[in-house]
C-alpha positions as CSV (number, residue, x, y, z in Angstrom):
1,M,136.9,107.4,109.1
2,T,137.4,105.9,105.6
3,G,141.2,105.8,105.6
4,K,141.4,108.4,102.9
5,T,143.9,111.2,103.4
6,T,143.2,114.6,102.0
7,S,145.7,117.0,100.8
8,K,144.1,120.2,101.9
9,T,146.4,123.2,102.1
10,T,146.2,125.2,105.3
11,K,146.4,129.0,105.3
12,D,149.9,128.8,106.9
13,Q,151.1,126.3,104.3
14,A,149.8,128.5,101.4
15,A,151.4,131.6,102.9
16,A,154.7,129.8,103.3
17,E,154.6,128.6,99.7
18,S,153.5,132.0,98.2
19,P,156.3,134.1,96.7
20,K,154.4,137.2,97.6
21,V,155.1,136.8,101.3
22,D,158.8,137.3,100.7
23,P,159.4,141.0,101.6
24,T,162.4,141.2,99.4
25,D,160.5,140.0,96.3
26,E,160.0,143.1,94.1
27,S,158.5,141.2,91.1
28,N,155.1,142.7,91.7
29,R,156.1,146.2,92.7
30,I,154.5,149.2,91.0
31,K,156.9,150.2,88.2
32,D,157.4,153.5,86.6
33,P,155.7,153.6,83.2
34,D,159.0,154.3,81.5
35,E,160.2,150.8,82.7
36,W,157.2,149.0,81.3
37,T,158.1,146.4,78.6
38,T,154.8,147.1,76.9
39,G,154.9,150.9,77.4
40,A,155.5,151.7,73.8
41,E,152.3,149.8,72.7
42,P,149.2,151.8,71.9
43,M,147.2,152.8,74.9
44,T,144.3,150.4,75.8
45,G,140.7,151.2,75.2
46,A,140.2,151.6,78.9
47,Q,143.1,154.1,79.2
48,A,141.7,156.1,76.2
49,S,138.2,156.2,77.8
50,Y,139.5,157.2,81.2
51,L,141.9,159.8,79.8
52,K,139.2,161.3,77.7
53,T,136.9,161.6,80.7
54,L,139.6,163.0,83.0
55,S,140.7,165.5,80.4
56,E,137.1,166.8,80.1
57,Q,136.7,167.0,83.9
58,A,140.0,168.9,84.2
59,K,139.0,171.2,81.3
60,A,142.2,170.2,79.6
61,P,141.1,168.6,76.3
62,E,144.7,168.9,75.0
63,A,145.7,166.2,77.4
64,F,143.9,163.6,75.3
65,E,145.6,162.4,72.2
66,A,144.3,159.3,70.5
67,D,147.8,158.1,69.4
68,L,149.4,158.0,72.8
69,D,151.3,154.9,74.0
70,K,150.5,153.0,77.2
71,A,153.2,154.7,79.2
72,E,152.4,158.2,78.2
73,A,148.7,157.6,78.7
74,S,149.4,156.3,82.2
75,K,151.5,159.4,83.1
76,R,148.8,161.7,81.8
77,I,146.1,159.8,83.7
78,D,148.1,160.1,86.9
79,A,148.6,163.9,86.4
80,L,145.0,164.5,85.6
81,R,143.9,162.4,88.6
82,K,145.9,164.7,90.8
83,D,144.5,167.8,89.0
84,T,140.9,166.7,89.5
85,G,141.4,165.5,93.1
86,K,140.9,161.8,92.2
87,A,144.4,160.7,93.3
């Protein structure tokens, strides 16, 4: 033994220090798109691509609009996922 001490964190220590093990912590809960602070921003490229694909699969091309915001795109994606059986 060299006399050095190591400061390795055990799994139990890491869990005890993690804020996500607190069952009352709702900071990482799934939020309604209407509550998103960035919901009014334009939809992301990934959302646009997925929404376009889902609208084609659902035979609902009117569901895709290029100027949707993030929140509306998310809601339409959720609805189309249900319609196409992907939810």
